[in-house]
C-alpha positions as CSV (number, residue, x, y, z in Angstrom):
1,L,73.8,-119.0,-43.2
2,I,77.3,-117.9,-43.2
3,T,78.2,-120.3,-45.9
4,D,75.6,-118.8,-47.9
5,V,76.8,-115.2,-47.2
6,F,80.6,-116.3,-48.0
7,R,79.2,-117.9,-51.3
8,F,77.1,-114.5,-52.1
9,V,80.2,-112.1,-51.2
10,A,82.7,-114.4,-53.6
11,A,80.6,-114.7,-56.2
12,E,79.6,-110.9,-56.4
13,G,83.0,-109.6,-55.5
14,L,81.3,-107.6,-52.8
15,P,84.2,-105.2,-51.4
16,F,82.8,-106.0,-47.6
17,N,83.8,-108.2,-44.9
18,P,81.1,-110.6,-43.8
19,I,82.2,-111.6,-40.6
20,S,84.6,-110.5,-38.0
21,V,86.1,-113.1,-35.7
22,S,86.0,-112.1,-32.2
23,G,88.5,-113.1,-29.4
24,Y,87.8,-110.3,-27.4
25,H,84.8,-111.4,-25.5
26,M,87.1,-114.5,-24.5
27,R,89.7,-112.4,-23.2
28,E,87.3,-110.2,-21.3
29,A,85.7,-113.3,-19.5
30,G,89.2,-114.2,-18.6
31,A,91.0,-116.4,-21.1
32,T,94.8,-116.3,-21.3
33,A,96.6,-114.4,-24.2
34,V,97.2,-118.2,-25.7
35,Q,93.7,-118.9,-25.3
36,E,92.5,-115.7,-27.1
37,I,94.8,-116.5,-30.3
38,A,93.8,-120.3,-30.1
39,F,90.4,-120.2,-29.6
40,T,89.6,-117.2,-32.0
41,F,91.6,-119.1,-34.7
42,A,89.9,-122.3,-33.9
43,N,86.6,-120.7,-34.4
44,A,88.2,-119.0,-37.9
45,I,89.2,-122.4,-39.1
46,E,85.5,-123.6,-38.7
47,Y,84.4,-121.0,-40.8
48,L,86.9,-121.5,-43.4
49,D,86.6,-125.2,-43.5
50,R,82.8,-124.9,-44.0
51,A,83.5,-122.3,-46.6
52,V,85.6,-125.0,-48.8
53,A,83.5,-127.7,-48.3
54,A,80.5,-125.7,-49.8
55,G,82.8,-125.1,-52.8
56,I,83.9,-121.6,-52.1
57,A,87.8,-121.1,-52.9
58,V,89.8,-120.3,-49.9
59,D,91.2,-117.1,-51.8
60,D,87.9,-115.8,-52.6
61,I,86.9,-115.5,-48.7
62,A,89.8,-115.7,-46.6
63,P,91.1,-111.7,-47.6
64,R,87.4,-110.9,-46.6
65,I,87.6,-112.2,-43.0
66,S,88.9,-109.8,-40.5
67,F,89.5,-110.7,-36.5
68,F,88.8,-108.4,-33.2
69,F,91.0,-108.8,-30.5
70,A,91.7,-107.4,-26.5
71,A,94.6,-105.3,-25.6
72,H,95.5,-105.9,-21.7
73,N,97.9,-104.6,-19.4
74,D,101.0,-106.8,-19.8
75,L,102.7,-104.4,-22.4
76,L,105.2,-106.9,-24.1
77,E,103.0,-109.9,-23.6
78,E,100.4,-108.3,-25.7
79,A,102.8,-106.8,-28.2
80,A,104.0,-110.0,-28.7
81,K,100.7,-111.7,-28.9
82,F,99.8,-109.6,-31.8
83,R,102.9,-110.6,-33.3
84,A,102.2,-114.3,-32.8
85,A,99.0,-114.2,-34.2
86,R,99.8,-112.7,-37.3
87,R,102.6,-115.4,-37.9
88,L,100.4,-118.4,-36.7
89,W,97.4,-117.1,-39.1
90,A,99.3,-117.0,-42.0
91,R,100.9,-120.4,-41.2
92,I,97.6,-121.8,-40.7
93,V,96.0,-120.6,-43.9
94,R,99.4,-121.6,-46.0
95,E,99.7,-125.0,-44.6
96,R,96.0,-126.0,-44.1
97,F,94.1,-124.1,-46.9
98,G,97.0,-123.4,-49.7
99,G,96.0,-119.8,-49.5
100,D,97.9,-117.2,-51.2
101,D,99.7,-114.1,-49.4
102,Q,96.6,-112.0,-49.4
103,S,94.5,-114.8,-47.7
104,C,97.4,-115.1,-45.3
105,R,97.1,-111.4,-43.8
106,L,95.9,-111.4,-40.5
107,R,93.9,-107.9,-40.5
108,F,92.6,-106.9,-37.0
109,H,90.8,-104.5,-34.8
110,T,91.8,-103.9,-31.3
111,Q,90.0,-102.9,-28.4
112,T,91.6,-102.0,-25.0
113,G,90.5,-104.2,-22.4
114,G,87.1,-103.6,-20.6
115,S,87.7,-105.8,-17.7
116,T,90.9,-104.3,-16.8
117,L,89.2,-100.8,-15.7
118,T,88.7,-100.2,-12.2
119,A,85.5,-98.1,-10.8
120,Q,88.1,-97.1,-7.9
121,Q,90.3,-94.2,-8.7
122,P,89.3,-94.4,-12.2
123,L,91.7,-91.7,-13.4
124,N,94.2,-94.4,-13.1
125,N,92.7,-96.2,-16.3
126,V,93.7,-93.2,-18.4
127,V,97.4,-94.8,-17.8
128,R,96.2,-98.4,-18.4
129,V,94.1,-97.7,-21.6
130,A,97.4,-95.8,-22.9
131,I,99.3,-98.7,-22.1
132,Q,96.9,-101.2,-24.2
133,A,96.6,-98.8,-27.0
134,L,100.7,-98.7,-27.2
135,A,100.8,-102.7,-27.1
136,A,98.3,-102.8,-29.8
137,V,100.3,-100.3,-31.9
138,L,103.5,-102.2,-31.4
139,G,102.1,-105.3,-32.2
140,G,100.6,-104.1,-35.7
141,T,97.0,-103.6,-35.2
142,Q,95.0,-101.9,-38.2
143,S,92.2,-100.4,-36.2
144,L,92.0,-99.5,-32.6
145,H,89.5,-98.6,-30.0
146,T,90.3,-97.1,-26.5
147,N,88.0,-96.9,-23.9
148,S,87.0,-94.4,-21.6
149,Y,88.4,-94.0,-18.2
150,D,85.0,-93.9,-16.9
151,E,83.3,-96.9,-18.3
152,A,83.6,-98.9,-15.1
153,L,81.1,-96.2,-13.8
154,S,78.8,-95.2,-16.3
155,L,78.2,-95.0,-20.2
156,P,81.1,-92.8,-21.2
157,T,81.1,-88.8,-20.6
158,E,81.7,-86.3,-23.5
159,S,85.3,-85.3,-21.9
160,A,86.4,-89.0,-21.1
161,A,85.3,-90.1,-24.6
162,R,87.4,-87.3,-26.2
163,L,90.3,-88.0,-23.7
164,A,90.3,-91.6,-25.3
165,L,90.0,-90.4,-28.9
166,R,93.2,-87.7,-27.6
167,T,95.1,-90.9,-26.5
168,Q,94.9,-92.4,-29.9
169,Q,95.7,-89.3,-31.9
170,I,98.8,-88.9,-29.4
171,L,100.2,-92.2,-30.3
172,A,99.6,-91.6,-33.8
173,Y,101.1,-88.3,-34.3
174,E,103.5,-87.4,-31.4
175,T,105.1,-90.7,-30.3
176,G,106.5,-91.9,-33.7
177,V,105.5,-95.7,-33.1
178,A,103.2,-95.5,-35.9
179,Q,106.1,-94.9,-38.2
180,T,107.7,-98.2,-38.1
181,V,106.7,-101.8,-39.3
182,D,107.2,-104.2,-36.1
183,P,109.1,-101.6,-34.1
184,L,109.9,-104.1,-31.6
185,A,111.3,-107.1,-34.0
186,G,114.8,-108.1,-32.8
187,S,114.6,-107.6,-29.1
188,Y,115.5,-110.8,-28.0
189,Y,112.9,-111.1,-25.2
190,L,110.2,-110.0,-27.4
191,E,111.4,-112.7,-30.1
192,S,111.5,-115.5,-27.6
193,L,108.0,-114.4,-26.1
194,T,106.4,-114.1,-29.9
195,D,107.8,-118.0,-30.5
196,T,106.5,-119.0,-26.9
197,L,103.0,-117.8,-27.3
198,E,102.8,-119.2,-30.9
199,R,104.0,-122.2,-30.0
200,E,101.4,-122.8,-27.0
201,A,98.6,-121.6,-29.0
202,R,99.3,-124.0,-31.8
203,Q,99.3,-126.7,-29.3
204,L,96.0,-125.6,-28.0
205,L,94.6,-125.4,-31.5
206,D,95.5,-129.0,-32.1
207,H,93.9,-130.0,-28.7
208,V,90.8,-128.4,-30.1
209,A,91.0,-130.4,-33.4
210,K,91.1,-133.4,-31.4
211,L,88.2,-132.7,-29.8
212,G,86.3,-132.4,-33.1
213,G,86.9,-128.6,-33.8
214,A,85.4,-125.2,-32.6
215,A,81.9,-125.9,-33.1
216,R,82.1,-129.3,-30.9
217,A,84.3,-127.6,-28.5
218,I,81.6,-125.0,-28.1
219,E,78.8,-127.6,-27.7
220,T,80.7,-129.6,-25.4
221,G,81.3,-126.6,-23.2
222,Y,85.2,-126.8,-23.6
223,F,85.8,-123.3,-24.4
224,Q,83.6,-122.1,-21.3
225,R,85.2,-124.6,-18.9
226,A,88.8,-123.9,-20.0
227,I,88.5,-120.0,-19.9
228,G,86.7,-120.4,-16.4
229,Q,89.6,-122.3,-15.2
230,V,91.8,-119.5,-16.0
231,A,89.5,-116.9,-14.9
């Protein structure tokens, strides 16, 4: 079915994205930053492999795929994770599929981590959400969802939802962090951490490939077991 959708979008030149490949649910289940990158990209590779096998040119479909990641509390690791993911995806699409520059772009949405929010002292969640949102912006997200501080207790109240929105607006218009592309570039620690996350994610991707790819890894329960062990 998804291959049929890919083919239809490519043939008609339709300006919409047929799929958003999500790592958010895996991170929320307890996956590490490395697993979030690797397992998300393993799924994306599976989609592209099947589309190409069906006769769809990679440059017709890869630019129409978007991604969905989580942002958790470790500010520097999360920012490095997004930087590593952008670089790794570009290399995957170029090396494996021969995609052009447009196909190599990692377009992604980020949501702050629901599993990090506590029902006890819920106002502390305001700080958590702000730090997570900052990490996403520093890492280059194109789209952002900030959770409300009371989501561990109930559906968001109107005042909590408004504060979540204001958190984004303060970051966007009062801090200056959105005015610079890759503002953390050049930091020794950030560059080293980015390299480490990319290297470890690629190693995990290679392991999934040896298992037969993402579909096989899901069928055999590998993803679930691996996430459960670290969770």
